[in-house]
N, C-alpha and C positions, 0 to 999 in steps of 0.2 A: 552559314555565313550571311546569306541574303537577309534572313530574318533579323539578325543582330544589327545589320545596316539599317533596315527599314525601322527598327525599334528606335535606333539612335537618331534617325531623322525625325521621328515622331516626337521624341523627347525635346529635341532641338527646336522644333516648330512650336510646341507648347510654351516653351520659355520665351521664345521670341514674340509670340502672340500676346502673352501676358505683359511682356516688357513694353510692347507697343501701346497697349491700353494704359499702362502707368505713365509713359512719357507723354502721351496725348492728354492725359488728365492734369499732370503736373504743369505742362506748358500753358494750358487753358487757365487753370485755377491760380497759378503763382502770380500771373501778370493781370488777369481781368477778373478773377473771382468767379462770378457768375457766367454761365455759358453765353447768355443773350448780350452780355456786355462786351464780349470779345469782338474784334473786327471780323468782317464777313470771311476773309481768307483764313483766319485761324479757325473759325467754326467749321469751314470747309475741310480743313485739314484734320481737324479732330473727328469729324464724322466719317470721313473717308477711312481714317485710321480704324475706327471701330467696325465699320463695314468689312474692312479688309480681314479682321479677325474672324468674321463669319465666313467669308469666302474660303479662307485658308484654314478653317476650324479642323482640328484632328478628328474627323467623324468616326474614325475606328474606335474611338472610346465609347461611342453610343452602342456600338455593337458588342463591345467587350465588358459593358457595365454590369455591376453586381447589385443594382438598386432593389431588384424585386419587381414583381408584375405591377403592383399597385402604383408604386412610385413612377414606373416607366410610363404607365397609362396616363397618369395625371400630367407629367411633363410633356408627353406627346400632345395631349389635348390642349395644354396651355400654349405650346408652340403653334399648333394648328390654329387656334383661335386668334393668335398674333398675326399669323399669315392672312387669316380671313379679314381682320381688321385693316390690315394694310390694303388688301384687294378691294375692300369696300370703299376706300378713300380714292383708290385708282379709278374706280368707276363712278365716283360721285362727281358730277360735272356742276354742282351748285356754284353759282356766281360768287357767293359770299366768300368761298375759299381762296379766291384770287385776290381778296382784298389784303391778304397777308403777305403777298408777293408771289413769285412763281410757285405754282402748286407743286410741281414735282420736286423742285429743290427743297421746298419746306418739308414735303412728305418724307423724303429720304435722308435729308441733311440736318433737319432740325432735331435737336436732342430730345424734344418733348413729343415727337411724333412716332415714326416707325422704329427709331432706335430704341424707344422704351421697351419693346418686346424682345430685345436681344439678350440681356443678361441671364435668364433662366437656362439658356442653352449651355452656359459655362458650369452647370452643376455636374455635367458629365466629365469635366476635367478632373474631378475627385477620383475618378476611376484609375488615374495614374498616380501612384504614390509619390513620384518624384515631384509631381505638381505642387505639393504642399511645401516640400523642401525649397522649391523655386519661389513660392510665394513668400516664404519666410526671408529669403534672400532680397526679394523685391520690396517687401515691407521695409526691410533694413536700408536698402537703397532709396526708397521713398523718403525716409526719415532724414537721410544725409542730404539728398538733393533739395528738400524743401527747407532745410535748416537756414540757409541764407535769406529766406523770405519771411522768417517767423516774425520780424517787426515791420515788414513792408506789405505783405500780401493780405488778400481778404481771408476771412475765417474759413473759406471753403476748402483750404489746405487741410484743415484739421477734422474734416469729416472721416478721415481714416481712423479716427478714435473709435468708431463704431465696431471695427473688425480687429482691433488691436489686441484684445484680451487673450484670445487663444494662442497667440504666438509669444506672448510676453514671457512665459517661463523658459522658452527655448532661444531667447535672445541673450547675447553676452551683456556684461554690465554697462558697456559704453552706450548700447543701443537702448538698454532699460532707461538710462538717464535721459536719453532723447525723448523716450515715450513719457516720461514724467514731465519734461519741457513741453511737449505737445498738449499734454493734459491741462497743464497750468495756462498755457496760452489759449486753448479752446475755452476755458472757463473765463480768461480775460476778455475774449471777444463776446461772451455772453452778456457782458455788462457795459463794456466800453468799446472804443474804436469805431470805425465807420459801419453804420448799420448793424448794431449788436443783434446776435442771434441767440435768443432765449433757448432755443432747442439744444444747443450745445451742452446745457446743464443735463438734460436728459440723456444725451449721448454719452456723456462722462459717466453719469450715474450708473447706467446699465452696463457700461464697460467695466467699471470697477465691481459692480454687482456680479457680472458674469466670472470674473477672476475669483472673487471671494467665495461664491457658492460652489465653484468647481475645485478649488485648491486649499481653501481654509475650512468653510463650513460645508462638508461633503455630503450632508444628509439629503437624500433625494426628496424627502417630504417637502423641504423648503421650496425646491424647484416645482414640485407638484402644486403647491399652494400658489406659487407665482403664476402658473398656467390658469388656475381658477380665477385668480383676481383679474388677469388679462382678459379672460372670456367674459366675466362680469362687466368689466369696464366697456368692452366692445358692444355688448347687447343692451346694457342698461344705461349707458352714458352717451356713446358715440353715435350708435345707429339711430336712436330716437332724434338726434339732431336733423335728420333728414326730414322729419316732420316739421313744417313750417311754423305750426303753432306751439311747438315745444321751446320753452325757454333755454334749456340746455345747461350742461355743467359749467361751460366756459363763462356764461353770463353770471351765474351765481359765484363762481370763483373770482370774477372781476369785482362784483359787488363787495365781496368779503375783504379782498385785498385792499380796495379803495378805502374801506372803512377802517382799515388798520395800517395804512400807509398813504402818506400824502403824495408821493410820486406815482404817476399813472403809467410810467414807462414799462414796468414789468407786469402790471395788471391789466392792461388794455386787451380787451377780448378782440382778436383778429381771426377767429375761426368759425363762430356760429353762423354768421352771415354767408360764409363760403359753402357750408353744408346746405343751407337753406336755398341759396340762389341756384346752386347746381341741381338740387333736388327738383326745384320748380321747373327748371328748363327741360331736365330728363322727363318729367311728367308731361309737360306741354308738347314735347316732340315725340312721346311714346318710345323713348330709347333707353329705358332701364334694363332691359334684358340683354341686349347686345352692345349697348353703348352707341357712340357715334362714329367709331372708326379710328384709325391711327392718326389721321389729320382731322381733328375735330375742334369745335369751339362751342362755348356757351355763352348765353347773355348774362351780364352782371350790371345790375343797376348801379352798384357802388363804383365800378371801374369805368362803365360805358356811358353813364349819365353826363350829358353835355359835351360829349367827344364826338365831333362830326366824322362821318365816314367810317366809324368803327363798328365791327360786326360781332364782337365778342372777344372772349378770352380763350386761348389754345391750352391752357394748363391751369391746374389749381395748385396752391401752396401746400395742400394736404394731399399726401401720397394715395391714400385710399380713395379720395375723390377723383384723383387723376385717373386711376384704373377703372373707376366707375364711369367716367366720361368716355374714355378710349375703348375699353374693353367690355364694359357692361357687367351686369350682375353675375352672369355664368362665369366669366373670367375671374371676377373678384372672389368668388366662392372657391373656385379650383385653386387659385393663386394662394389664398390663405390656408386652405386645407392642406395643400402641399407642405407649408411651413409648420403647421401644427403636427402633421404626420411625422415630419423630420424631427421635431421636438420630442415627441412621444417615444419614438424608436430610440433616440439618443439617451433618454432618461431611463427607459424600461430595459433596453438591451445593450446599452453601451458599457463596455468593460474598461474604459479609459476615461480620465478626467478631461482629456482634450475635447472629445465629442460632447460631454456634459457641459463644458464651458461654451461650446458653440450653440448648444440648446438654449442657454440663457441669452446669448447674443441674438438668437433668432426671435425669442420672446421680446427682447428689447426692440427689435426691428418691427415686429408686429404692432407693439403698443405704440411706438413712435410714429408709425406710418398713419395713424389716426389723428395726429396732431401736427407733425412736422413735414417739411419739404425734403423728401429723400428721392425726388424724381430724377431720372436721367440714366446714363449708361456709361458711368465713369469707373475708375479703378476699384473704389470701394464696393460698387455695385457687383462687379465681377468677382471680387474676393468673397463677398458675401455668399454668392450663389455656389462657389466652389466649396466654401465651408458647409453650406447646406447639403451639398453632395456627400460630404464625409458622413453626415448623420444618416443618409440613405444607404451608404455603402456597407454591405455585410463584412467586408474586409476591415474597413476602419472601425466599425463597431466592435469587432472581435479582438482588435490589437489590444495588448497590454500597455500600461503606462511605459514600461521600459522599451517596448517596441516603437512607440510613437517617439520617444526620445531618440531612439536609434535612427529613425527616419529623418527627423529634424536636425540631427548632427550631420547628416550626410554619410554616415557609416555604411549605410546599406549599398552604396555604390561598390563597396569591396565584398560585401557578403549578403546576399539575398536570402539565403536559406534560413536565417534566424527570423525572417518575416512570415514564414509559412504558419498560417493559422486554420483551425478548423471552422468552417462557415456553419455556425449553429442557428443563426437568425433566420 
């Protein structure tokens, strides 16, 4: 009897923590869009809410996980390096850090500092099969709650597009219509509205691609080709941008688009200089290996020139560069290795279309992280890492499509025996 009560409490805690992250994200993005645009009290509530999920995290899932040794070691080291980065900033008494405000409040309450290292912890939530059913409910709730803001709010509400694909098949027709509306609105905000975000085009493209490659064109060879293309793009286009003498793909793309389009809004290169400035700063400060810590900054000639009293920028608009700044090369290598490892396991060993769809979502996340701003610790970050955890879980990899449907429908609440699988992975 005691075990049943404890298990019930564990499930309730999981749902409430996920709900807390969702509500904190919705309140912040619906009214203020970007985190730094919100009033101090709102940012404080958001940050405290996220830290609360860490304090009350169901750590029993870590003990009971079925990820395998390699995945557990990688996640453990990633979390350990995150703690190391936070401690480095705690014992960093450089005067420049105080130029951004109170050091301790900035370190622990700014979304682009210590909070950046929180989301990977949520991969262990996938250990509990109910969590995915809860996430499906929360995704549905997210769509309903943000609906009144579709014509009012910033495009940041539509970042949920990134993680919608795996759940689409398991939503009823009403919520599928809402998903289509979100996609249309996300594309709208790519071209019009206040501060158009071109990245939304990529988010929508990979979301649609994930669904199509999992549920329509099911050949794994296409997914494998996508992995190879992504790796080639990383090593031959993006990494070379860290070399200050390299002209880079974005410059060439800008020149091409300008020669074929009179408007410069969609063709303006806003990425090459970010790579080069951060690379130069990390070289000058010898910080490439371990980064600069959770609370860090780098000098930017573009943003700092002519601004009195400014010591640098705390974050970069490119996710990969942000990890390089705060965590360093070792953290970045492990971070991306974990994602590629999850993708390979899902494609090679996954027995259901759900995890294969997640694999394409992860590939999209990897590709976009070298171009787009996906920094933070919001609802879609948490959902992403829970989904990534499914690709590491032997249980989720071995479920059949019918069993996944059974879980997502909530039927397993009445009969768990049908979910028993042989763990062959």
